[in-house]
N, C-alpha and C positions, 0 to 999 in steps of 0.2 A: 098841398102837400102839408103831411106830420111832420112831429120835428125829429120822431122816431125815424123815420125813414132819411132823414138828413144827417144821421148821428151813424147810420149802419153804411157808409161809404167806403170798398176797397180800398186798402192802403197795402202798400208792399210791405214784406218783413223785414225788420232791420238786419238779420242778419245776411240776408241773400245778397249785399253790397260788400261783406264781409267775402264772402264765397267767394264772388267773382272777382275781388282783387289776390285775392290768395292765389287763384286758379293762375290768374294771367301773370303773378310772379313765378310761379310753377315752370308755364311755357316759356316765359323767359329765360330762366336757370337753364331747361332743358336744352335750348338753341344756343345757349352760349357755349352749354360745356360740349354738346355737338361742333360746334363749330370750332374750339378748342380741340379738338381731337383730330377734325378734317385738315388743321391747321399740322398739328405736328405729325399726324401720317405724311401728309405733303412735302415737309423740309425731312422728313428720314428717308423717302423716295429718293429726293435730290442727294440726299447724303449719305447714300448708303456705304460708299466707299470708304466710308471714316470709319465702319463699325468693321470691316473685315481687317483680319489680321494678316501681316505685311508676312507672305510667304518666305521664308528661311530663304532659298533660293534667289531671293531680290533687296536682301535687307540693306536699306541704305548704307549703314555703317562696317557692315560686312567685307573685308579686303580678300580675304582669302583664309578658307576652311581646313586647318591641319590636321591631320589623324597620326595617331602611332603607326610609326613606322619605324626602321632598324635604325640604331647611332651609325656614325662614320667608323669605318675600321681603317681606313686607307690612311698613310701619315699623311699630316697635312704638307711638309716639305722631303723634298728629294734630296737627301745627303748627295754632295758636291764633289764627284771626281776628282780623287787627289791627282794633284800634280806628277809628273813624271822624277823629278827635280825639285826637293822642296825641303828646307833646315825643319831638325825636328820640332815641332810646336813646344815650350813651355807649356807643362801641367797646369793643368785649368782646377780651379775649386770646383766641387761638384757641387750640381745647382739644385737648391732645396726646392725639393719636390711640394711645392705650395697647393698644386692642384692634380688632378688625375685625368689626362685627355684620354679619352676609350678612343685611341687609334694604335692599329698594328704597329709594331717598331723592328726596327733591324738592328741589332747589334753589329758594329765593326769589328773586324779582329782588330788587334794593338800594332803598333809599329814597331818592329823588332829594331833595337837599339843596338847601334852601331858601335863595332869592337874596334878599338886600339889599335893595331898590327905596331909588332914591331918591327925591326931591321932584319931579323935572320928571318922572319915569317915574309914577309912582303909577299915573296912570287907566288907563296903558296894561296895568301889574303887575295890577291891579284886573281888568282885560276878560280878560285871558288866563290870569288863574287862575280865572275865575269858565267859561272856556272849557276849562280842562284840567280842574276838577273835574265837566262838562257830561260830556266826553268820558273820562274815568276809570269817572263813574258807569255809565256806557252801555258801556264795553268791561266793567265789574264783572258786568253785565248779560248782556253776550253771554256772558261767560265759564261764566258761573252752570248754566246749560245743561249744556255741553258737559265741565265737569266733573262734574257729577250723572249725566252719560250716560256717563264713561271708567269703564272693568272696573277693579274691585277685582284685588289682585295676590294668588296664590293663599295662602295661609297653611302651616304647616309646622311641622317640629319647632322648636325656636332654636340657633339654633348661634352659638359666638363664636371666631374662631381664638384660638391664645394669641401673645401680642406676642411677638415676636423674644427670642433669649435663649440666651447662653453658660453653660453650666452643668456644674457639675463635682460626679461622684460617688464615691463610696468605693466600691471595689469589691471582690468576696469570688471567690474560687472553693472551695467546697465549703468555707466556714465561715472560710477562712484569708483573709486582707486581702491584698492587693493593691497596685499602684499606681492614682492615680486615674482615673478614666474620664471621659466626657466625652460631653453631646451637646449638640450645636449645630442649633440652630432657629432659621431664616429663613423669614418669611412677609411680603407688602406687601399683605394680604387677596387678591389673584389667584392666587400664584404662593405656593409655599412648596419646602422645603430641609430635611432631617434627616438628622443625620449622627451615630451612635452608634459610639464607639472603647470598648473594653475590654481591658486587658491581661491576657494569662492567661496563668500560668506557666508555660515551657517548651513552648509552643504558637507563640506570638506575639500579637499582636493581633486582637481579633476586630473589623471592623469590618460596621458595617451603616447603608446609605445608599439615603433614599428622597425623589424630590422629582416634582415633578409639579404641578396645576393646584387650583383651587378652583372648583367647577361648583353646578349644584342641590343635589346629595346630599352636599356637603360637601368634604373633599379625597379628591381624584381623582389618584393615583398614574399618573406615566408609566413610571420605570422604578424597578426594587430590585436593588441591588446587594449582596452579601451576601461577605467575605470573612473567612476564619476561618485565622489565622495565615499559616503559608506554603504554602497552599494556594491553587487560582488560583480566582478569583472566579465565583460565579455571578449570573446575570444573569436578573431575569423583566421581561420589556417588558410594559405594557399600551396596548396599538393600540387607540387611542378611535374611529381610523376604520372599522377590519374589523371593532370588537367581540370581539376575541380576546386572550388571553393566552398568550405562546409564551417557553420558558424555555430559556436555555444548554445546561440539563443534561440536560435531555429533549428530542426534538422534537416530544412531546405539548402540544398546544395546547388552551387552555380558551376556553367564551365570556364575555365580560368583562361578569358584569352593572352594574346601577348601582348608585354605592356601594360599591363593591371598593375593599379598602384591600391594604397589601402587611403583615407581620409588626407592623414599629414605627409605620408610618402610622395602623395602627388605634389607635396609644396615645392621639396626637393627636387622632386624630377622636375616638376617648371625653372626651380632656379637651375638648374645643371642645364635644363636645355638653352633658356636665354644666357646664360654664359657662352657656353658655347658658339652661338651667334645670336648677339643680343640686334643688329639691324634687322634681325627678320620677323622682331614683334614689333611694328608697329601701332599705332591705333585702329582698331577692327578687327585686327586678324583675331580669331578665333581658335584654338587648339582641342582638339575632342583629347578627354582622359576617361578612359574606361575604370571608372572606383570603388572597389566594395566597401560598405559601410558595419557593423555589427549585426545583420541579419538581411541585407540585399546588394544588389549593384546593379550600378546602371553608369549612363553616360553623361559626364559632365563639360559643358559647352564653358573656356575659358577662356574672356575674350581680351583682348590688350585696350585699358581704356586711355594711357598714356602718360606723359611725365609728370609729376605732380612732387610738391616737398610736404614735408612729414613733420611734422612739431614733436620734438623730444625735449626730454629735462635737460639735456646737455645742449640743446638748441634745433636746429633743422639741418633734413637730410634730404637732398633729392634721390626719389625714386619712381620707379616703373610700377602703374598700379594696374592690378589688374584681377576681373570681375565674372563669378559662376554665373552666370545666365540660368532661366528658370529653365527647369527643364522640364517641366510640363504646364499645365493650364492651373493657374493655382499655387504654384510652388512659393512659398511664401518663405523657404531657407533662404539665406545668401551668405555667401564668403567674399570676402575680401583680401587680396596678398598685395603691399608694399614690396617691391626687392629691390635694393639701393645696390647701386653700384657702388659706392664707395666700401660697402659691406663687402665686396666681391660677391654682389649681387645674393645676399644673407637674406632673410627677411628682416625689414624692418619696421613692419604695423602687418598684422593677420586681427580682421573685424570678421566673426561669426555670428550670425542673427538667427535666432533660433524663430520656428514657425509660429509663438507665440507674441516672441518680439522683444525676445530677451536677447542681448549681444555683450557677447564677453570680445573682450578686445587684448591685442599684447600691445606697447610699444616700447622699440629698443630702447635701454635706457645705459647703455656704454658710453664711450668715447670712440672719436676716428683718430687714428693714427694715418700719417701719412703713406701711402702705398707704394709698395718692393715696384720691383723693374718688371713684374708681371702685370703689373696691375691692382694686385690684390691687396688691401688694406688691411694692418692689425686689428684688432677686438682690440679697444683699451677700456680697462673698466670692469670688466670678465676676465675670467678666467678662458682666454681664449687662446684659440691656435690655429689661427689661420694663416701663419706663417712655420715653416719648419718640419716638424713632422707631421704627415695631414694624417698619421693616424692616433696621433695623438697619447700612444703606446711607448713606455721609456725602454720596452725589452726590444725596442726596434736600435739595435745601435749604430744600425751606417745611415738612419738618417739625421742630420743637422740636428743643433740646439736651434730653439728657436729665439730669432733676434729681437734684443728690446724695441722697442716703439716708446717718441716721443711723445710727451704728456698732453701736447698742444694739439687742437684739432685743425686739421687746414680746413682751406673754404670748400666746399662742395662741387663736385664736379657734376659737370652734366653728362647726360650717358647717350 
């Protein structure tokens, strides 16, 4: 054989081995990806219940769902019947109206002052007293069936409007301390006014005001005004005559349900309910409020988180934490309120978290004074008026003057 024949043996191309190895690697990667997908699918199938939302009716933390209802209109304690023969009671000092309990009251007629007869008119006085006792017994017997047949007022949830007060708070914007803010609260038991003022750096003062009346469902706003910095104010009008809610921000109108609140009257409505019956608000209990904002209205579920300690510049305050639950999927706005029993269940801390993560916080900055006989603590360190004239109106001469409160704060009381 010639040498040319030997030099032309068929050989394998050098790139063939590389192509084969690359193909094998891609096949291995594909098999691995398919295997991982199969494992993930099997895991999701076995743990499908984990990804299903919990039914609201079977939420593990919910003890009770409280809906708006009428406040109590029946007196908490019936007056005892007067004894037939009793020495005239000494005059009692009028009780300081430190709180407004919305219950029906019944006025008692004042007992007549016995006159001292002289010797000459003793027979006439005796006969007159006999006739008076006979007529009184007849009147009593005649009025007994009428009193028995009188219908009792319908009972409802206990409700106690907080007394008037000027409260000061340390304010924080995204954790940075700003100038102090204030909450002005005034109520005479029939009307109320609330003004919240919070300074925000580079923007201006955020102001929220609500005023209205007190009806059978508690606080009933007539108008809510919201002003943020230099922006024009937004007004929400609660038209009780037409049962409509109107807005200046939008031409939309909404039906006005009973017990409807605005964003900040809701805080005092909650405080009034908790003041009336603190034991009803245990951890997990959720109360519903219909709340109108500056352009819409919806149900706010407010859940009782539990008793916590709030740190303030003057020390620590025991308070009960309430949080608004998400209203719908993706709801990032959150409102947390801490109500302190040592402050008469007024807010010790309020935190509002916006959907973009911005957080505005108010923390009580006054001192505590010893609570009075009604369990209402005086507000020291601010121009508070939690005892004395509940309306804070100097034109009310029948209200006693506020009593001075000591400067030494007592130990926090457990709610």
